[in-house]
PQR file with spaces between the fields and no chain letter, atoms N, CA, C, O and H, PARSE charges and radii, in Angstrom:
ATOM       1  N    MET     1     127.820  119.368   88.052 -0.4000 1.5000
ATOM       2  CA   MET     1     128.895  118.836   87.881 -0.0000 2.0000
ATOM       3  C    MET     1     129.814  119.442   87.370  0.5500 1.7000
ATOM       4  O    MET     1     129.529  119.455   86.172 -0.5500 1.4000
ATOM       5  N    GLU     2     131.117  120.164   87.565 -0.4000 1.5000
ATOM       6  CA   GLU     2     132.378  120.469   86.896 -0.0000 2.0000
ATOM       7  C    GLU     2     132.733  119.918   85.818  0.5500 1.7000
ATOM       8  O    GLU     2     133.441  118.911   85.814 -0.5500 1.4000
ATOM       9  H    GLU     2     131.348  120.154   88.538  0.4000 1.0000
ATOM      10  N    SER     3     132.086  120.768   84.231 -0.4000 1.5000
ATOM      11  CA   SER     3     132.814  120.050   82.657 -0.0000 2.0000
ATOM      12  C    SER     3     134.663  120.168   83.152  0.5500 1.7000
ATOM      13  O    SER     3     135.300  120.955   83.852 -0.5500 1.4000
ATOM      14  H    SER     3     131.510  121.586   84.234  0.4000 1.0000
ATOM      15  N    ARG     4     135.054  118.788   82.260 -0.4000 1.5000
ATOM      16  CA   ARG     4     136.529  118.782   82.536 -0.0000 2.0000
ATOM      17  C    ARG     4     136.816  119.029   80.883  0.5500 1.7000
ATOM      18  O    ARG     4     137.928  118.734   80.445 -0.5500 1.4000
ATOM      19  H    ARG     4     134.537  118.148   81.692  0.4000 1.0000
ATOM      20  N    GLN     5     136.005  119.461   80.176 -0.4000 1.5000
ATOM      21  CA   GLN     5     136.648  120.054   78.453 -0.0000 2.0000
ATOM      22  C    GLN     5     136.629  121.497   78.769  0.5500 1.7000
ATOM      23  O    GLN     5     135.914  122.281   79.393 -0.5500 1.4000
ATOM      24  H    GLN     5     135.101  119.701   80.531  0.4000 1.0000
ATOM      25  N    VAL     6     138.282  121.527   77.713 -0.4000 1.5000
ATOM      26  CA   VAL     6     138.563  122.977   77.086 -0.0000 2.0000
ATOM      27  C    VAL     6     137.862  123.484   76.377  0.5500 1.7000
ATOM      28  O    VAL     6     137.450  123.029   75.310 -0.5500 1.4000
ATOM      29  H    VAL     6     138.863  120.890   77.206  0.4000 1.0000
ATOM      30  N    ARG     7     137.672  124.281   76.753 -0.4000 1.5000
ATOM      31  CA   ARG     7     136.955  125.445   75.506 -0.0000 2.0000
ATOM      32  C    ARG     7     137.709  126.794   74.972  0.5500 1.7000
ATOM      33  O    ARG     7     138.836  126.300   74.928 -0.5500 1.4000
ATOM      34  H    ARG     7     138.007  124.651   77.620  0.4000 1.0000
ATOM      35  N    PRO     8     137.802  127.442   74.761 -0.5600 1.5000
ATOM      36  CA   PRO     8     138.137  128.495   74.287  0.2800 2.0000
ATOM      37  C    PRO     8     137.344  129.342   74.638  0.5500 1.7000
ATOM      38  O    PRO     8     136.157  129.119   74.400 -0.5500 1.4000
ATOM      39  N    LEU     9     137.686  130.480   75.255 -0.4000 1.5000
ATOM      40  CA   LEU     9     137.427  131.881   76.090 -0.0000 2.0000
ATOM      41  C    LEU     9     137.060  132.753   74.972  0.5500 1.7000
ATOM      42  O    LEU     9     137.808  132.746   73.994 -0.5500 1.4000
ATOM      43  H    LEU     9     138.650  130.662   75.449  0.4000 1.0000
ATOM      44  N    LEU    10     136.048  133.484   74.967 -0.4000 1.5000
ATOM      45  CA   LEU    10     135.630  134.636   73.452 -0.0000 2.0000
ATOM      46  C    LEU    10     136.742  135.833   74.605  0.5500 1.7000
ATOM      47  O    LEU    10     137.163  135.736   75.757 -0.5500 1.4000
ATOM      48  H    LEU    10     135.441  133.489   75.762  0.4000 1.0000
ATOM      49  N    ILE    11     136.835  136.699   73.707 -0.4000 1.5000
ATOM      50  CA   ILE    11     137.135  137.550   74.771 -0.0000 2.0000
ATOM      51  C    ILE    11     137.180  138.870   74.361  0.5500 1.7000
ATOM      52  O    ILE    11     137.734  139.818   74.919 -0.5500 1.4000
ATOM      53  H    ILE    11     136.493  136.779   72.770  0.4000 1.0000
ATOM      54  N    GLY    12     136.160  138.825   72.713 -0.4000 1.5000
ATOM      55  CA   GLY    12     135.893  140.073   71.679 -0.0000 2.0000
ATOM      56  C    GLY    12     137.020  140.702   71.162  0.5500 1.7000
ATOM      57  O    GLY    12     138.101  140.221   70.822 -0.5500 1.4000
ATOM      58  H    GLY    12     135.710  138.055   72.260  0.4000 1.0000
ATOM      59  N    THR    13     136.581  141.940   71.149 -0.4000 1.5000
ATOM      60  CA   THR    13     137.920  142.399   70.475 -0.0000 2.0000
ATOM      61  C    THR    13     139.435  142.840   70.928  0.5500 1.7000
ATOM      62  O    THR    13     139.679  143.476   71.954 -0.5500 1.4000
ATOM      63  H    THR    13     135.703  142.331   71.424  0.4000 1.0000
ATOM      64  N    VAL    14     140.139  142.512   70.241 -0.4000 1.5000
ATOM      65  CA   VAL    14     141.905  142.614   70.391 -0.0000 2.0000
ATOM      66  C    VAL    14     142.161  143.851   70.051  0.5500 1.7000
ATOM      67  O    VAL    14     141.167  144.352   69.524 -0.5500 1.4000
ATOM      68  H    VAL    14     139.941  141.996   69.408  0.4000 1.0000
ATOM      69  N    PRO    15     143.261  144.739   70.132 -0.5600 1.5000
ATOM      70  CA   PRO    15     143.511  145.963   70.550  0.2800 2.0000
ATOM      71  C    PRO    15     144.256  145.868   69.411  0.5500 1.7000
ATOM      72  O    PRO    15     144.513  144.664   69.407 -0.5500 1.4000
ATOM      73  N    GLU    16     144.997  146.530   68.026 -0.4000 1.5000
ATOM      74  CA   GLU    16     145.034  145.952   66.312 -0.0000 2.0000
ATOM      75  C    GLU    16     146.647  145.647   66.448  0.5500 1.7000
ATOM      76  O    GLU    16     147.205  144.819   65.727 -0.5500 1.4000
ATOM      77  H    GLU    16     144.788  147.508   68.030  0.4000 1.0000
ATOM      78  N    HIS    17     147.269  146.345   67.368 -0.4000 1.5000
ATOM      79  CA   HIS    17     148.347  145.432   68.013 -0.0000 2.0000
ATOM      80  C    HIS    17     149.304  144.701   68.537  0.5500 1.7000
ATOM      81  O    HIS    17     150.506  144.505   68.359 -0.5500 1.4000
ATOM      82  H    HIS    17     146.816  147.017   67.953  0.4000 1.0000
ATOM      83  N    GLN    18     148.326  144.292   69.339 -0.4000 1.5000
ATOM      84  CA   GLN    18     148.129  142.763   70.303 -0.0000 2.0000
ATOM      85  C    GLN    18     147.735  141.632   69.210  0.5500 1.7000
ATOM      86  O    GLN    18     148.111  140.460   69.203 -0.5500 1.4000
ATOM      87  H    GLN    18     147.349  144.451   69.483  0.4000 1.0000
ATOM      88  N    GLU    19     146.648  142.463   68.039 -0.4000 1.5000
ATOM      89  CA   GLU    19     146.109  141.100   67.398 -0.0000 2.0000
ATOM      90  C    GLU    19     147.018  141.334   66.335  0.5500 1.7000
ATOM      91  O    GLU    19     146.489  141.202   65.231 -0.5500 1.4000
ATOM      92  H    GLU    19     146.343  143.416   68.045  0.4000 1.0000
ATOM      93  N    LEU    20     148.544  141.722   66.313 -0.4000 1.5000
ATOM      94  CA   LEU    20     149.545  142.192   65.159 -0.0000 2.0000
ATOM      95  C    LEU    20     150.571  140.466   65.753  0.5500 1.7000
ATOM      96  O    LEU    20     150.931  139.344   65.398 -0.5500 1.4000
ATOM      97  H    LEU    20     148.974  141.829   67.210  0.4000 1.0000
ATOM      98  N    LEU    21     150.578  141.487   66.886 -0.4000 1.5000
ATOM      99  CA   LEU    21     152.129  140.562   67.762 -0.0000 2.0000
ATOM     100  C    LEU    21     151.238  138.592   67.611  0.5500 1.7000
ATOM     101  O    LEU    21     151.789  137.504   67.444 -0.5500 1.4000
ATOM     102  H    LEU    21     150.285  142.398   67.175  0.4000 1.0000
ATOM     103  N    ILE    22     149.523  139.005   67.796 -0.4000 1.5000
ATOM     104  CA   ILE    22     149.320  137.546   67.778 -0.0000 2.0000
ATOM     105  C    ILE    22     149.644  136.422   66.459  0.5500 1.7000
ATOM     106  O    ILE    22     150.092  135.290   66.282 -0.5500 1.4000
ATOM     107  H    ILE    22     149.076  139.889   67.932  0.4000 1.0000
ATOM     108  N    ARG    23     148.993  137.771   65.567 -0.4000 1.5000
ATOM     109  CA   ARG    23     149.572  136.586   64.464 -0.0000 2.0000
ATOM     110  C    ARG    23     150.865  136.385   63.964  0.5500 1.7000
ATOM     111  O    ARG    23     151.117  135.325   63.391 -0.5500 1.4000
ATOM     112  H    ARG    23     148.629  138.691   65.711  0.4000 1.0000
ATOM     113  N    ALA    24     151.864  137.394   64.120 -0.4000 1.5000
ATOM     114  CA   ALA    24     153.162  136.952   64.407 -0.0000 2.0000
ATOM     115  C    ALA    24     153.546  135.996   65.205  0.5500 1.7000
ATOM     116  O    ALA    24     154.095  134.991   64.753 -0.5500 1.4000
ATOM     117  H    ALA    24     151.659  138.255   64.586  0.4000 1.0000
ATOM     118  N    VAL    25     153.433  136.078   65.843 -0.4000 1.5000
ATOM     119  CA   VAL    25     153.682  134.918   66.611 -0.0000 2.0000
ATOM     120  C    VAL    25     153.156  133.396   66.081  0.5500 1.7000
ATOM     121  O    VAL    25     153.846  132.389   65.921 -0.5500 1.4000
ATOM     122  H    VAL    25     152.987  136.895   66.211  0.4000 1.0000
ATOM     123  N    LYS    26     152.035  133.530   65.912 -0.4000 1.5000
ATOM     124  CA   LYS    26     151.339  132.857   65.207 -0.0000 2.0000
ATOM     125  C    LYS    26     151.762  131.574   63.913  0.5500 1.7000
ATOM     126  O    LYS    26     151.664  130.381   63.624 -0.5500 1.4000
ATOM     127  H    LYS    26     151.475  134.348   66.042  0.4000 1.0000
ATOM     128  N    ARG    27     152.315  132.978   63.443 -0.4000 1.5000
ATOM     129  CA   ARG    27     152.791  132.585   61.840 -0.0000 2.0000
ATOM     130  C    ARG    27     154.072  131.775   61.876  0.5500 1.7000
ATOM     131  O    ARG    27     154.259  130.770   61.189 -0.5500 1.4000
ATOM     132  H    ARG    27     152.395  133.947   63.678  0.4000 1.0000
ATOM     133  N    TYR    28     155.069  132.370   62.859 -0.4000 1.5000
ATOM     134  CA   TYR    28     156.472  132.049   63.711 -0.0000 2.0000
ATOM     135  C    TYR    28     155.642  130.344   64.301  0.5500 1.7000
ATOM     136  O    TYR    28     156.432  129.409   64.178 -0.5500 1.4000
ATOM     137  H    TYR    28     154.917  133.186   63.417  0.4000 1.0000
ATOM     138  N    GLU    29     154.409  129.982   64.803 -0.4000 1.5000
ATOM     139  CA   GLU    29     154.515  128.972   64.967 -0.0000 2.0000
ATOM     140  C    GLU    29     154.334  127.678   64.282  0.5500 1.7000
ATOM     141  O    GLU    29     154.623  126.569   64.732 -0.5500 1.4000
ATOM     142  H    GLU    29     153.767  130.742   64.902  0.4000 1.0000
ATOM     143  N    ARG    30     153.675  128.040   62.819 -0.4000 1.5000
ATOM     144  CA   ARG    30     153.017  127.262   61.508 -0.0000 2.0000
ATOM     145  C    ARG    30     154.952  126.827   61.143  0.5500 1.7000
ATOM     146  O    ARG    30     155.549  125.752   61.202 -0.5500 1.4000
ATOM     147  H    ARG    30     153.440  128.941   62.453  0.4000 1.0000
ATOM     148  N    LEU    31     155.416  128.226   60.778 -0.4000 1.5000
ATOM     149  CA   LEU    31     156.966  127.775   59.735 -0.0000 2.0000
ATOM     150  C    LEU    31     157.403  127.032   60.853  0.5500 1.7000
ATOM     151  O    LEU    31     157.654  125.931   60.363 -0.5500 1.4000
ATOM     152  H    LEU    31     154.931  129.099   60.729  0.4000 1.0000
ATOM     153  N    THR    32     157.658  126.971   62.136 -0.4000 1.5000
ATOM     154  CA   THR    32     158.428  125.942   62.451 -0.0000 2.0000
ATOM     155  C    THR    32     158.418  124.636   62.520  0.5500 1.7000
ATOM     156  O    THR    32     159.275  123.756   62.432 -0.5500 1.4000
ATOM     157  H    THR    32     157.454  127.865   62.534  0.4000 1.0000
ATOM     158  N    VAL    33     156.757  124.690   62.776 -0.4000 1.5000
ATOM     159  CA   VAL    33     156.394  122.989   62.905 -0.0000 2.0000
ATOM     160  C    VAL    33     156.466  122.297   61.504  0.5500 1.7000
ATOM     161  O    VAL    33     156.658  121.081   61.526 -0.5500 1.4000
ATOM     162  H    VAL    33     156.061  125.405   62.847  0.4000 1.0000
ATOM     163  N    GLU    34     156.283  123.162   59.790 -0.4000 1.5000
ATOM     164  CA   GLU    34     156.645  123.041   58.500 -0.0000 2.0000
ATOM     165  C    GLU    34     157.900  123.153   58.540  0.5500 1.7000
ATOM     166  O    GLU    34     158.001  123.099   57.315 -0.5500 1.4000
ATOM     167  H    GLU    34     156.127  124.149   59.773  0.4000 1.0000
ATOM     168  N    ALA    35     158.886  123.254   58.853 -0.4000 1.5000
ATOM     169  CA   ALA    35     160.411  123.376   59.035 -0.0000 2.0000
ATOM     170  C    ALA    35     160.893  122.124   59.810  0.5500 1.7000
ATOM     171  O    ALA    35     161.797  121.359   59.471 -0.5500 1.4000
ATOM     172  H    ALA    35     158.804  123.298   59.849  0.4000 1.0000
ATOM     173  N    ILE    36     160.182  122.068   60.819 -0.4000 1.5000
ATOM     174  CA   ILE    36     160.619  120.160   61.889 -0.0000 2.0000
ATOM     175  C    ILE    36     160.175  119.425   60.800  0.5500 1.7000
ATOM     176  O    ILE    36     161.112  118.810   60.291 -0.5500 1.4000
ATOM     177  H    ILE    36     159.448  122.688   61.094  0.4000 1.0000
ATOM     178  N    HIS    37     158.979  119.224   60.173 -0.4000 1.5000
ATOM     179  CA   HIS    37     158.466  118.501   59.580 -0.0000 2.0000
ATOM     180  C    HIS    37     159.207  117.741   58.360  0.5500 1.7000
ATOM     181  O    HIS    37     159.335  116.534   58.151 -0.5500 1.4000
ATOM     182  H    HIS    37     158.218  119.723   60.586  0.4000 1.0000
ATOM     183  N    GLN    38     159.607  118.757   57.700 -0.4000 1.5000
ATOM     184  CA   GLN    38     159.904  119.124   56.271 -0.0000 2.0000
ATOM     185  C    GLN    38     162.058  118.889   56.728  0.5500 1.7000
ATOM     186  O    GLN    38     162.960  118.582   55.948 -0.5500 1.4000
ATOM     187  H    GLN    38     159.503  119.737   57.870  0.4000 1.0000
ATOM     188  N    ARG    39     162.117  119.124   57.872 -0.4000 1.5000
ATOM     189  CA   ARG    39     163.618  119.352   58.530 -0.0000 2.0000
ATOM     190  C    ARG    39     164.082  120.057   57.183  0.5500 1.7000
ATOM     191  O    ARG    39     164.924  119.534   56.454 -0.5500 1.4000
ATOM     192  H    ARG    39     161.384  119.373   58.505  0.4000 1.0000
ATOM     193  N    SER    40     163.548  121.135   56.932 -0.4000 1.5000
ATOM     194  CA   SER    40     164.014  122.306   56.225 -0.0000 2.0000
ATOM     195  C    SER    40     165.204  123.620   57.141  0.5500 1.7000
ATOM     196  O    SER    40     164.693  124.494   57.841 -0.5500 1.4000
ATOM     197  H    SER    40     162.864  121.560   57.525  0.4000 1.0000
ATOM     198  N    ARG    41     166.228  123.560   57.023 -0.4000 1.5000
ATOM     199  CA   ARG    41     166.562  124.956   57.241 -0.0000 2.0000
ATOM     200  C    ARG    41     166.138  126.388   56.852  0.5500 1.7000
ATOM     201  O    ARG    41     166.002  127.359   57.595 -0.5500 1.4000
ATOM     202  H    ARG    41     166.643  122.850   56.454  0.4000 1.0000
ATOM     203  N    ALA    42     165.990  126.313   55.735 -0.4000 1.5000
ATOM     204  CA   ALA    42     165.264  127.107   55.265 -0.0000 2.0000
ATOM     205  C    ALA    42     164.676  127.951   56.171  0.5500 1.7000
ATOM     206  O    ALA    42     164.863  129.097   56.580 -0.5500 1.4000
ATOM     207  H    ALA    42     166.101  125.523   55.131  0.4000 1.0000
ATOM     208  N    LEU    43     163.648  126.740   56.433 -0.4000 1.5000
ATOM     209  CA   LEU    43     161.818  127.145   56.438 -0.0000 2.0000
ATOM     210  C    LEU    43     162.450  127.553   57.845  0.5500 1.7000
ATOM     211  O    LEU    43     162.417  128.781   57.927 -0.5500 1.4000
ATOM     212  H    LEU    43     163.497  125.809   56.101  0.4000 1.0000
ATOM     213  N    ALA    44     162.941  127.049   58.837 -0.4000 1.5000
ATOM     214  CA   ALA    44     163.271  127.810   60.673 -0.0000 2.0000
ATOM     215  C    ALA    44     163.927  128.677   60.610  0.5500 1.7000
ATOM     216  O    ALA    44     163.937  129.278   61.684 -0.5500 1.4000
ATOM     217  H    ALA    44     162.969  126.052   58.770  0.4000 1.0000
ATOM     218  N    VAL    45     164.798  129.301   59.562 -0.4000 1.5000
ATOM     219  CA   VAL    45     165.027  130.947   59.254 -0.0000 2.0000
ATOM     220  C    VAL    45     163.948  131.686   58.318  0.5500 1.7000
ATOM     221  O    VAL    45     164.142  132.846   57.954 -0.5500 1.4000
ATOM     222  H    VAL    45     164.790  128.812   58.690  0.4000 1.0000
ATOM     223  N    GLN    46     163.151  131.182   58.060 -0.4000 1.5000
ATOM     224  CA   GLN    46     162.142  131.953   58.283 -0.0000 2.0000
ATOM     225  C    GLN    46     161.340  132.201   59.331  0.5500 1.7000
ATOM     226  O    GLN    46     161.065  133.310   59.790 -0.5500 1.4000
ATOM     227  H    GLN    46     162.993  130.240   58.356  0.4000 1.0000
ATOM     228  N    ALA    47     160.913  130.984   59.763 -0.4000 1.5000
ATOM     229  CA   ALA    47     160.053  131.170   61.232 -0.0000 2.0000
ATOM     230  C    ALA    47     160.563  132.002   61.871  0.5500 1.7000
ATOM     231  O    ALA    47     159.943  133.026   62.156 -0.5500 1.4000
ATOM     232  H    ALA    47     161.137  130.083   59.391  0.4000 1.0000
ATOM     233  N    LEU    48     162.022  131.761   62.332 -0.4000 1.5000
ATOM     234  CA   LEU    48     162.688  132.582   63.747 -0.0000 2.0000
ATOM     235  C    LEU    48     162.389  134.332   62.916  0.5500 1.7000
ATOM     236  O    LEU    48     161.842  135.096   63.711 -0.5500 1.4000
ATOM     237  H    LEU    48     162.526  130.929   62.100  0.4000 1.0000
ATOM     238  N    MET    49     162.681  134.983   61.491 -0.4000 1.5000
ATOM     239  CA   MET    49     162.264  135.792   60.728 -0.0000 2.0000
ATOM     240  C    MET    49     161.015  136.405   61.313  0.5500 1.7000
ATOM     241  O    MET    49     160.678  137.584   61.419 -0.5500 1.4000
ATOM     242  H    MET    49     163.126  134.362   60.845  0.4000 1.0000
ATOM     243  N    ALA    50     160.577  135.579   61.570 -0.4000 1.5000
ATOM     244  CA   ALA    50     158.871  136.317   61.564 -0.0000 2.0000
ATOM     245  C    ALA    50     158.783  136.259   63.205  0.5500 1.7000
ATOM     246  O    ALA    50     157.777  136.814   63.647 -0.5500 1.4000
ATOM     247  H    ALA    50     160.850  134.621   61.484  0.4000 1.0000
ATOM     248  N    HIS    51     159.448  135.823   63.944 -0.4000 1.5000
ATOM     249  CA   HIS    51     159.485  136.323   65.783 -0.0000 2.0000
ATOM     250  C    HIS    51     159.346  137.375   65.262  0.5500 1.7000
ATOM     251  O    HIS    51     159.410  137.789   64.104 -0.5500 1.4000
ATOM     252  H    HIS    51     160.265  135.371   63.585  0.4000 1.0000
ATOM     253  N    PRO    52     159.095  137.896   66.458 -0.5600 1.5000
ATOM     254  CA   PRO    52     159.020  139.216   66.747  0.2800 2.0000
ATOM     255  C    PRO    52     160.126  139.743   67.781  0.5500 1.7000
ATOM     256  O    PRO    52     160.376  140.931   67.985 -0.5500 1.4000
ATOM     257  N    LEU    53     160.745  138.644   68.397 -0.4000 1.5000
ATOM     258  CA   LEU    53     162.258  139.365   69.281 -0.0000 2.0000
ATOM     259  C    LEU    53     162.858  138.671   67.800  0.5500 1.7000
ATOM     260  O    LEU    53     161.811  138.050   67.622 -0.5500 1.4000
ATOM     261  H    LEU    53     160.541  137.679   68.231  0.4000 1.0000
ATOM     262  N    VAL    54     163.410  138.411   67.009 -0.4000 1.5000
ATOM     263  CA   VAL    54     164.227  138.452   65.958 -0.0000 2.0000
ATOM     264  C    VAL    54     164.373  139.006   65.112  0.5500 1.7000
ATOM     265  O    VAL    54     165.433  139.561   64.824 -0.5500 1.4000
ATOM     266  H    VAL    54     164.261  138.916   67.154  0.4000 1.0000
ATOM     267  N    LEU    55     163.155  139.029   64.328 -0.4000 1.5000
ATOM     268  CA   LEU    55     163.369  139.606   62.763 -0.0000 2.0000
ATOM     269  C    LEU    55     164.373  140.390   62.132  0.5500 1.7000
ATOM     270  O    LEU    55     164.522  141.525   61.678 -0.5500 1.4000
ATOM     271  H    LEU    55     162.293  138.579   64.563  0.4000 1.0000
ATOM     272  N    SER    56     165.033  139.276   62.293 -0.4000 1.5000
ATOM     273  CA   SER    56     166.479  139.667   61.254 -0.0000 2.0000
ATOM     274  C    SER    56     166.498  138.116   60.774  0.5500 1.7000
ATOM     275  O    SER    56     165.978  137.182   61.385 -0.5500 1.4000
ATOM     276  H    SER    56     164.911  138.354   62.662  0.4000 1.0000
ATOM     277  N    TYR    57     167.330  138.030   59.344 -0.4000 1.5000
ATOM     278  CA   TYR    57     168.032  137.272   58.445 -0.0000 2.0000
ATOM     279  C    TYR    57     169.357  136.772   59.483  0.5500 1.7000
ATOM     280  O    TYR    57     169.639  135.668   59.950 -0.5500 1.4000
ATOM     281  H    TYR    57     167.753  138.789   58.848  0.4000 1.0000
ATOM     282  N    SER    58     170.005  138.100   59.601 -0.4000 1.5000
ATOM     283  CA   SER    58     171.514  137.253   59.928 -0.0000 2.0000
ATOM     284  C    SER    58     171.361  136.944   61.300  0.5500 1.7000
ATOM     285  O    SER    58     172.431  136.807   61.894 -0.5500 1.4000
ATOM     286  H    SER    58     169.776  138.997   59.221  0.4000 1.0000
ATOM     287  N    ARG    59     170.206  136.777   62.056 -0.4000 1.5000
ATOM     288  CA   ARG    59     169.815  137.091   63.719 -0.0000 2.0000
ATOM     289  C    ARG    59     169.536  135.774   63.850  0.5500 1.7000
ATOM     290  O    ARG    59     169.926  135.086   64.794 -0.5500 1.4000
ATOM     291  H    ARG    59     169.337  136.888   61.574  0.4000 1.0000
ATOM     292  N    ALA    60     168.369  135.098   62.246 -0.4000 1.5000
ATOM     293  CA   ALA    60     167.630  134.109   62.630 -0.0000 2.0000
ATOM     294  C    ALA    60     168.878  132.622   62.060  0.5500 1.7000
ATOM     295  O    ALA    60     169.050  131.465   62.442 -0.5500 1.4000
ATOM     296  H    ALA    60     168.052  135.657   61.479  0.4000 1.0000
ATOM     297  N    ALA    61     169.491  133.493   61.004 -0.4000 1.5000
ATOM     298  CA   ALA    61     170.379  132.318   60.156 -0.0000 2.0000
ATOM     299  C    ALA    61     171.205  131.805   61.176  0.5500 1.7000
ATOM     300  O    ALA    61     171.309  130.585   61.049 -0.5500 1.4000
ATOM     301  H    ALA    61     169.351  134.434   60.693  0.4000 1.0000
ATOM     302  N    ALA    62     171.947  132.329   62.311 -0.4000 1.5000
ATOM     303  CA   ALA    62     172.764  132.576   63.141 -0.0000 2.0000
ATOM     304  C    ALA    62     172.366  131.458   64.332  0.5500 1.7000
ATOM     305  O    ALA    62     173.033  130.459   64.597 -0.5500 1.4000
ATOM     306  H    ALA    62     171.863  133.320   62.414  0.4000 1.0000
ATOM     307  N    LEU    63     170.977  131.916   65.058 -0.4000 1.5000
ATOM     308  CA   LEU    63     170.518  130.974   65.830 -0.0000 2.0000
ATOM     309  C    LEU    63     170.076  129.684   65.621  0.5500 1.7000
ATOM     310  O    LEU    63     170.201  128.735   66.395 -0.5500 1.4000
ATOM     311  H    LEU    63     170.435  132.728   64.842  0.4000 1.0000
ATOM     312  N    VAL    64     169.296  129.705   64.003 -0.4000 1.5000
ATOM     313  CA   VAL    64     169.247  127.992   63.254 -0.0000 2.0000
ATOM     314  C    VAL    64     170.390  127.291   63.852  0.5500 1.7000
ATOM     315  O    VAL    64     170.468  126.523   64.812 -0.5500 1.4000
ATOM     316  H    VAL    64     169.195  130.476   63.374  0.4000 1.0000
ATOM     317  N    ASP    65     171.673  127.988   62.633 -0.4000 1.5000
ATOM     318  CA   ASP    65     172.898  126.987   63.028 -0.0000 2.0000
ATOM     319  C    ASP    65     173.579  126.995   64.063  0.5500 1.7000
ATOM     320  O    ASP    65     174.666  126.452   63.867 -0.5500 1.4000
ATOM     321  H    ASP    65     171.609  128.611   61.853  0.4000 1.0000
ATOM     322  N    GLU    66     173.444  127.362   65.081 -0.4000 1.5000
ATOM     323  CA   GLU    66     173.851  127.725   66.569 -0.0000 2.0000
ATOM     324  C    GLU    66     173.296  125.931   66.599  0.5500 1.7000
ATOM     325  O    GLU    66     174.035  124.964   66.787 -0.5500 1.4000
ATOM     326  H    GLU    66     172.560  127.803   65.240  0.4000 1.0000
ATOM     327  N    TYR    67     171.825  125.904   66.357 -0.4000 1.5000
ATOM     328  CA   TYR    67     170.794  125.115   67.224 -0.0000 2.0000
ATOM     329  C    TYR    67     170.868  123.783   66.308  0.5500 1.7000
ATOM     330  O    TYR    67     170.818  122.704   66.899 -0.5500 1.4000
ATOM     331  H    TYR    67     171.225  126.689   66.204  0.4000 1.0000
ATOM     332  N    LEU    68     170.951  123.791   65.291 -0.4000 1.5000
ATOM     333  CA   LEU    68     171.272  122.901   64.589 -0.0000 2.0000
ATOM     334  C    LEU    68     172.786  121.761   64.668  0.5500 1.7000
ATOM     335  O    LEU    68     172.875  120.535   64.733 -0.5500 1.4000
ATOM     336  H    LEU    68     170.991  124.667   64.810  0.4000 1.0000
ATOM     337  N    MET    69     173.616  122.651   64.633 -0.4000 1.5000
ATOM     338  CA   MET    69     174.884  121.844   65.164 -0.0000 2.0000
ATOM     339  C    MET    69     175.389  121.705   66.728  0.5500 1.7000
ATOM     340  O    MET    69     176.528  121.408   67.089 -0.5500 1.4000
ATOM     341  H    MET    69     173.544  123.647   64.580  0.4000 1.0000
ATOM     342  N    ALA    70     174.135  122.023   67.649 -0.4000 1.5000
ATOM     343  CA   ALA    70     174.538  121.875   69.053 -0.0000 2.0000
ATOM     344  C    ALA    70     173.233  120.535   69.600  0.5500 1.7000
ATOM     345  O    ALA    70     173.193  119.952   70.683 -0.5500 1.4000
ATOM     346  H    ALA    70     173.210  122.264   67.356  0.4000 1.0000
ATOM     347  N    HIS    71     172.573  120.426   68.758 -0.4000 1.5000
ATOM     348  CA   HIS    71     171.556  118.919   68.588 -0.0000 2.0000
ATOM     349  C    HIS    71     171.702  118.532   67.423  0.5500 1.7000
ATOM     350  O    HIS    71     170.695  118.965   66.862 -0.5500 1.4000
ATOM     351  H    HIS    71     172.605  120.900   67.878  0.4000 1.0000
ATOM     352  N    ARG    72     172.449  117.862   66.495 -0.4000 1.5000
ATOM     353  CA   ARG    72     172.503  117.907   65.791 -0.0000 2.0000
ATOM     354  C    ARG    72     172.735  115.915   66.027  0.5500 1.7000
ATOM     355  O    ARG    72     172.587  115.077   65.137 -0.5500 1.4000
ATOM     356  H    ARG    72     173.267  117.510   66.950  0.4000 1.0000
ATOM     357  N    GLU    73     173.138  115.639   67.549 -0.4000 1.5000
ATOM     358  CA   GLU    73     172.790  113.614   67.900 -0.0000 2.0000
ATOM     359  C    GLU    73     171.659  113.720   67.696  0.5500 1.7000
ATOM     360  O    GLU    73     171.286  112.782   66.991 -0.5500 1.4000
ATOM     361  H    GLU    73     173.258  116.319   68.271  0.4000 1.0000
ATOM     362  N    PHE    74     170.916  114.353   67.931 -0.4000 1.5000
ATOM     363  CA   PHE    74     169.268  114.396   67.849 -0.0000 2.0000
ATOM     364  C    PHE    74     168.633  114.620   66.593  0.5500 1.7000
ATOM     365  O    PHE    74     167.864  113.812   66.073 -0.5500 1.4000
ATOM     366  H    PHE    74     171.219  115.115   68.504  0.4000 1.0000
ATOM     367  N    GLY    75     168.959  115.726   66.106 -0.4000 1.5000
ATOM     368  CA   GLY    75     168.588  116.574   64.628 -0.0000 2.0000
ATOM     369  C    GLY    75     168.472  115.418   64.080  0.5500 1.7000
ATOM     370  O    GLY    75     167.419  114.787   63.989 -0.5500 1.4000
ATOM     371  H    GLY    75     169.584  116.382   66.529  0.4000 1.0000
ATOM     372  N    GLY    76     169.812  114.993   63.589 -0.4000 1.5000
ATOM     373  CA   GLY    76     170.043  114.491   61.923 -0.0000 2.0000
ATOM     374  C    GLY    76     170.022  115.607   61.268  0.5500 1.7000
ATOM     375  O    GLY    76     169.860  116.753   61.686 -0.5500 1.4000
ATOM     376  H    GLY    76     170.667  115.506   63.664  0.4000 1.0000
ATOM     377  N    GLU    77     170.244  115.100   59.907 -0.4000 1.5000
ATOM     378  CA   GLU    77     170.401  116.068   58.957 -0.0000 2.0000
ATOM     379  C    GLU    77     168.975  116.782   58.231  0.5500 1.7000
ATOM     380  O    GLU    77     167.945  116.309   57.750 -0.5500 1.4000
ATOM     381  H    GLU    77     170.376  114.169   59.567  0.4000 1.0000
ATOM     382  N    TRP    78     169.607  118.431   58.468 -0.4000 1.5000
ATOM     383  CA   TRP    78     168.232  119.487   57.734 -0.0000 2.0000
ATOM     384  C    TRP    78     169.162  119.590   56.401  0.5500 1.7000
ATOM     385  O    TRP    78     170.353  119.291   56.313 -0.5500 1.4000
ATOM     386  H    TRP    78     170.443  118.816   58.859  0.4000 1.0000
ATOM     387  N    HIS    79     168.420  120.023   55.527 -0.4000 1.5000
ATOM     388  CA   HIS    79     168.736  120.412   54.401 -0.0000 2.0000
ATOM     389  C    HIS    79     168.064  121.779   53.820  0.5500 1.7000
ATOM     390  O    HIS    79     168.365  122.186   52.698 -0.5500 1.4000
ATOM     391  H    HIS    79     167.452  120.266   55.599  0.4000 1.0000
């Protein structure tokens, strides 16, 4: 009978450049969750700065501000 459980797959050694990318995205994810939990604009900017496709304070701040403005009806007040 086939198991219906979710289990991690062992993948062995990950090349360094791929591991660094995985760690950067994981840091972005963790900071994003914390930013949402605290409703913190500063943490949201930090999160986007950690993302490999953003990596810039000015870009991250603009994205966060635009997002919070576009979704203010649902997102409420952030500090």
